[in-house]
N, C-alpha and C positions, 0 to 999 in steps of 0.2 A: 504494500500500500504506500503510495507516494502522496504527500500533502504539499500543495502549493499555497503559499500565502501571497496574496496580491493586494497591494495598496495603490489606490488611485487618488490623486490630489487635484486634478483639474476641476475647475468650477463649471466646465462645459461637459456635455455628454455628446450631443451631435456635433460633429466636426472636430472633436478633440484628437489631435495627432498622438499625444502620449497614450491615450486609451486605445487608439487603433493599432499602434505598433505593439503595445502590450497584449492586445487580443491575439495578434499573430504569434507572438512569443508563447503565450499560454497554450494556444491551439497546437503549436508544434511540440511542446512538452507532452501534452495530453496524448497526441497521436503517437509519439515515440515511446511513451510509457505503456500505452495500451490500457486495458481495463484496470480499475482499482485506483484511479487518481481522484483525490479530493481537493477542491479549491476553496480555501477560506478567503473571503473578500472583506476588505475594509475600505470604504469610500469616504475619505475625509473631505473631498471636494464638494460633494453634494449633501453629505451628512457630517458636518464638521463636529469636532469635539467641543465641549463647553470651554470657553476661553479661560475660565478660572481653574480648570482641572489640574494643569501642571503645577501652578503655584501651591494649591491646596495639598497636592500629593507630596511635593518637594518639602514643604515646611513640616509636614507630618513626620518626615524622616529625622527631624531634630528633637523630637520629644518621645518619651516612652509610649509604646503602643497602648498601654492602659490609660494614658492621658489623652488619647485622640478624641477629638470632637466627632459627632456623627458625620459631619461634612468631610473631615479628614479620613475617617474610616471608609466612607463611600468612595472617595477619590483614590485611596490606596487600592481598594478592591478593583476599581476600573483600570488603574495602571497595571495591576497584576493580570487582568484579563487581556489587555493589549500586549503585554509581554508574553503571555502564554501563546498567543497567536504566532508570534515570531519563533519562540522556542520549539513549538510543536511542528513547525513546517520543515520539510526537507529541502525546499528551494523557495527563494523569495523573489518577487517581482515588485519593484517600487517604480511607479510611473508618475511623472511630474512634469509640469510646464515650468518655464522660467518666467517669473512674474516680476515686473519692474526691476529687472536685472538681478533678482535675488531669489531666495527660497520661498515657495508658497508658505504663507503663514499657517495654513492648515497642516501642512507636512511638518513644519518646524515644531508646532505644538505637539503633534504625535511623537516626534523624536524625543522632545524634552520629557514628555510624560513617560515614555518607555524607559528612559534613562533613570527616572525617579524610582523605578522598581529595583530592589537590591541586586537582582540577577544581572542588571546592566550597568551597575555602578562602575566608575573608573577602575580599571585593572582586572575586571572580570573577563572570562573567556567563554561565556555561556554558549555562544553560537559561532565560535571560531572555526573557520574552514568550511562553513556551510555555503553552498553555491547560491549566488544572488545576482540579480540583474537590476541595473538602474536605467530606466528608459526616460530620456529627457527630450522635451520638445522646446524649441526656441523660435520665437517669431521672426527674428532677424539673423544676421550673420555676425559671428563673434570670433572668427578665426584670425590668425596672424595676418596682418596686412589689410584688414578691413577697418573702417572708421571706428568700430566699436570693439576692437580687439581688447580683451582684458575686462570688458564690462560684465561678463558672466560671473556673478559673485555667488552662484548657487552650486554649480557642479563640483568645484573643488571642495567646498564645504561638505557636500553630501558624500564625496569620496572619503574624506577624513573620518566622518562618522561611521559609515558602513564598512569601509575597508580597514582603517587604522584603529578606530576605537572598538568597533564590534568584531573585527577580524574576519569579516565575511570574504569569501572567494568571489570577488566582484567583477562582473563584466558590465561595461557601459555602452549603451546604444543611444547615440545623439542624432537628432534631426533638426536642422536649421532651416531658416527661411519659410517657416510654416505660415506666415501671414502674407506671403507674396501673392497668393490667389485673390486676396480681398483688399489689398493695398495698392492703389493706382501707382504710387511712387516706386513700387517694387516690381512693376510689370515686366521689366527686362530681365528679372531674376526668376521668372516663373518656370522656365524650362529647367534651370538648375535646381530649383526647389523640388520639382517633380522627380528629377534624378536622385536627389538626396533622400526623398521619401521612399522611393523604390528600393534604394540601397539599404535603408533602415529596415524595411520589411523583410528583405532577403537576409540581412544580418540576424534579425529576430528568428526567422525560420531555421537558419543554420545553428544559432545558439541553442534553440529549443531542442534540436536533434542531438547536439553534442553534450548537453547537460546530463542526458541519460547515462553517458559513460561515467561521469563524475559520481552520479548517484549509485551506480552499480559497483564502482570501485570502492566506495565508502561503506557499502553494505557488509 
């Protein structure tokens, strides 16, 4: 039995590139694994966590459990539930757009809340080595030589958390220029945008097939 944990953080459903590429990746894993695949979903884009959750859970960590307020007890229980979803998965898919050159606030809140669970405290290795995918969609171009090179302040941070802090075996699938089709000023980039999107879907298919080897070697 293989369990996939998938988290989406786009506030869009229709037309969301991060969701579409993650769909391709998920389908490829399910096809490669065959019967017995379970997908646990967490959509913080359309069903965001309460904004006070992280602070309440984090501050509860500084007082004895017997002194927790009802609000702290509920927050710690929800943090544990979020952490359980990560711990119990065999492979993770984290799909996110770049918003205002940074991390989706909904995704950041989820990360902070998971870290407030003791199993994800600094120095822990609860999910070390577990295969994971970060699917990122960016409306513009941020590569070297472009006017906004270096303006992507999300992807490197997410790598630090998922790869260096949590120790996941991380692959990143990035798609740029996703707003070209709907932005008149980007009309000349539409062919390039379509090529990049096609490449991302192909990378997702290939990654989905190859992760099966990782799962079997770890079994």
